[in-house]
N, C-alpha and C positions, 0 to 999 in steps of 0.2 A: 458378529458379534452377537453374545447374548441382551437381551431386554431385561434389564433390572425393576423389577414392581414391587410397589409398597402397599398393603394391605392393611388395612386399615380398621377393623373394629371390634367391636366389644366382645360378639359371640366366640366363645372359644372351640365349640366343634369348625366351624369358617374357616378355620387354618388347615384342619388335617381333611376334608375337604379338599381343600381346593392342590393341598398336596396331592392325593389318590389321586383328580380330574385331571392333573396336568403332570404327574409322574414324566411319562414322558419325556416332552417339554421340559421337564427341569434334567432327564438326566443326557439328554442330548445336548445341553447347555444353549436352549432355544432360549427358555425363560429364568431367571433364578428371583425369586418371592419371598421381599421382606415380610415382618409380620409386626403392627401397632394394635395396640389397644384401647388406643383414646387421642385423637389428636396430638397430645403434649409429646407424645410417647411419638407420636409420627412427625413430628418437626426435630426430631434427640434421631432415628433412625436418618431423616433425612442429611440431617450433619452428617453421621457418619458413610454417608453412603450418597454421597453429591451429585453423581451419573440417572439414579433413579430417571423413571422415560414414561415410568405409568402410578398413576395411585391411585389404589382402587379401596376408596371409604367409605361408609355408613355415615351417616347422617346425624342421629342420636344417638351420644354417646358421651361416656361421662367425664369430668375434669375438661375438657374441651369439644366439643359437637366436628361436624362435619360443616355446616359452614363457616361459621370460623377457621378450621385447615387450613379452606380452599381460599378464602377472605387471602390468610397470609401468603401459605402458593403460589396462588396465582400472582400474586406482586412478588414478587422475591427471587422465585425462580421461574421466570414465562415460558422456557424451554420443557419442565415437566407439564402433561396434562394428564387434569383429573377426571376417574369416572365415578357420579356419585353413584350410590345403592341406599334400597331403600324400600317403602312398600308400598305398593299401590294406592292407600288411602291418603298417602303423602303427598301428594300431587301440588302440595303447594310448595311446600320443603321445594320437591325440584324443581319447579320453576322459578325457586330465590337464586340453585343453586346453578340454574343454569345460565342467570342472569350477573352472576360474579365470575363467569368465567370455564362453568365444567365444559367438558368436552361432550360428554356426552352419560347417559344414567343407564342402567337397571332395575330390576324391583323383585324383591323380594314375593317367595320364594324365588330363587336365581336358578334361573336356566344357562345350564355350563357353556353348550353351546352358543347358546348367543354369545354369554359372555366372551369366550375365545377367540368367534370372529369382533367383536368389540376392542377385544386389547388390540387385536394384531393390526383395524383401523388403526387402532388412538398410537398402538410403536409404531407403524407406519407415516404416522402424521408427525409424530416428537422429528422422529430420524428426516423430513423432509425439513423442516420448523431448523432442527440443527445445521443440518448440509445451510441453512438456506446464512446464520448466522456466520459459517464459517466460514461461506462465503464473504459472505459484508465483510467480517477480518479480513481475511486475504487480500481482497478490492480496496481496504484501508492501506497497507503496508505492503501492493505491488505501488500506492502511488506515492510510498517514499522515495518505490527504487525507480523508478517508471513518469518521465516526462507525461505531461497530463497532453500534450500533442500525439503518444502518439500512441495514450488510451481512447484519446477521439479515433483516430482511425481505426486503432481495435476492434471498438464497436459497433463499425457502416457494417449492414448487413451481411454486405458477402469480404468479410473479412479472408474467410477459412478460403475461398474460391481463388484469392487475389493476393496469398500468402508470397508470393514473388513478384508479386507486381510492383511497377517502380515509374514515377512521371515526372518531366521537368520542370522546375521549376527555378524563377527567378529571385536570387538569397543573397545573402550578406553573410560570410563564415568570418569570428575570430573566435583568433586561439590567447588564453591566457591564459600565461607560468609565470606562478611567483618565484620569483631569481632568487638563488640561494637555498631552498631548502631542503635539497639536496645534501647537502653541508653540515646546514641546522642538523637534518633526520639525525643523521651520525653520532650523532654525541647525545641525544634526547633520549631516552626509555621512551620505548616504544607504543607508551597510553600518552606520554605527553604528545607524541609528534601525530599520534592521531588526532587528539584533544587539538593542536594550534592549528594542522590542517584544518578540520572540521571547520574550525571558528574565519576561519580567511575565505572560504570556498563560500560559507553562508553568506560575508559581505559582498562577494561577485556575485554570485547568484538571483541578491535581492536587486542587485544596478541593471543585469542580465529582464529577470523578471517587470521592474518599472519599465522597461521600454519595450510591453512585451518580446522580449525575444522568449525565447526557451536551449534549455543544456541538451547537449545531446551526447553529451562522456562525460567524463570524469575520468585523465591518462594522467598517474601518478600525485607529481604534483600542478596539474594543468588543468583548466577548462573549454572545452570545446561549444562553441552557442552559436546557435543559427538565428537566423531574422528572419523573416517571411513579412511578406504584403507590400501594402504601399510606404515608404519612405524609409526601405530597411535598413537602408547604407544609414541614412543619417541615425535611426534610433540604433546600431549599432557600435556608429563611434562615439554618439552618448553616452551609453555604456561602457563601452572599454573609458573613458574619461571618468565616470564616476566610477570605477571599481576602483585606476586608481587611487580618490583622491579618498575612498574611504581606506583604502589598503594603508596609504600616508599615518591615515588615523587613528588606526588601528589601537587599540590600548591594550589589549590578549596579553597577559597575567604570562610571563617565563620563569621558569626554575631558574633562582639563587644564580649566578655566577653567568648567565646567560644573558647579552642581547641580540635584537634584531632587529632591527624595523623591513616591513614587508615593504618591498618592489615587487613591478608585474613587468614582463615583456610581452609585451601588442604585438600580434599581427590582425591585420583584419585584410578580406580582398572580398567580389563581391562578381557574380554572374548567374551563368545556369550555371544550376548539379541537377547531378542526378537522385532521387526522395525515394526511400521505401527500404524492403526491406533484405539484409540481408544478410549470409550467412544457410543454413543447412534445412528444406524442407523436411526430410528424410528423420533428423534428432529433433526437429521441430524447436531450437536453438538459431534464434534470429535476435538482428540486431536493426529497428529500425532508424537511419541513416541517411547521413546527406553524403553524395562521394562522388570526384570529378577531381578538374584540376584550378578548380575556382578551390575546394577543401588544399589541395595538396600545397597547394602558392601560398594559402594564408597561414599554418602552418611553420613554411624554409624562411614568407618573413619574419613571426613572431623567433623563432631560431636565431636567426643575424641585429635584431633586438638587442640592444641593454636595456639592463633596470632604466623603468622609467619612462620606453621609449613609445609611442605609439604608429606599428612601422605601417605602413599601403604602399602600392605600388602609383608606376606613374600614372597608368589607367585611372585608379580610382583617385588620384589628386584630381585629377580636369575634372573629374562628377564631382568632387567638395569641398574643391579651392577658393567659392565662395562663401559657403559655410563653413569651415573652419581654418581657422588659419594653420599655416602647413609650413615648415622648412622640407629644404632639401636636403639628404643628406649626402647618397654618394650613390656610384652604380658598383653592382655585385652582385654575381656570379649564383646563384639559388639552384641547388641540385636539379640536374636531370631537365637545367631549361637550358636551350641552346645557345642565347643572346644573353648578353650580360642585361641584367632589369636594373634601373632610377628604383631608387628610394623614397621616401619621404613620413616624415614623420609629421604625425599629428602632434602640434601644441596643447591649442585648445580650441 
C-alpha cells in the first residue's frame, strides 16, 4: 500500500523537485505526493485525504504558518507524523516544532537522499502506530465477544505453546434456557427477535457477573455460565435465583399484539470439569470452554425443568440443603445415564 505524503511549502519549485527526485517511487506507487502552498490549504488536503501518513511542512508560509499547522494536525490527527523543513538559521523555530510534536526535521537546502531516509523512517513509524491503534480497536471489539477469563488465559506468556493444554478444576455449571422463546421467534420479525433476545441475555449476564461467574457461551436462546473459586456452588445458585427474578420483572417492549412474559428453566450441577481450549490447532479455531459429565448433566437437568424451575441433582441438593430452600420433584431418566436421577427444585 502506497504511502501518502503531503508537502506544504510556498516555494513553487519544490513541487517540481519532489516529483523529479521521487519519480521512480511515484511510478511504482510506493509514494503518492499531495501539495499545498500554506497551512490552510494543507488542512483542506488532509480533509480530502484522511489516509495521509506523512506531512512535510515548511515553517514560514503565508496565510497559516507551519507551526500553527503542526499544532492543529498533532491534536486532530495523531496518527499522522510531521517532518518540518527550514533553514539552518531557524533552529529556534525547529526546536519549538519538536516540542509541539514534530517527528523529525530537515534543513534547507534539502538533501534529497537524507529526505528520502527521513520519509522512510517516518512512514514506518506511522505504520507501527496505526498497527497499534488497530490492535487496540480489535482488542476492544474482542472483549465484546470473548469473556475476560478467556482473555486472561490468552495473555499468559506461554499461551501459544499450550493451545491444546487443559486443566481439571472444581466448578459449577449453570444452563439457563429462556422458555417459549422459540415459538415467539417464529412470529416476530428477525430484528425484533435479536433485540428482545439481547435484552434478556443482558439481564442474565449481569446476574452471572455479579456473582463472579463467567459466560461460557450463548446457544440459541440459552446461556451457559461457569463459576469457579470459593463458594462457587452457592454463588451459581444465587445467580440463578437472581436471573429468574429479573427476567420475571422485565418490561421489555414487545410489538403491538404480542404478549410474552419471560421465564427460564435452569439446570445446575457441580464437580470436576476439564477446562481448556477445544478445537483445531491446525485451523487455529478454538473454543475456551469446560467439558465433562458435570457439564452434560447440568444441561440435561435444565432440559427436564419446567418454566421457572431451578433443577439440581440429589448430590447437589445434599450440599446446599442448609443454605437454600429446596423441594423434591421426582425421579427422572436423564439421557445417557444408566440409573434414574432424583431431582430437586431450588425454591429460594
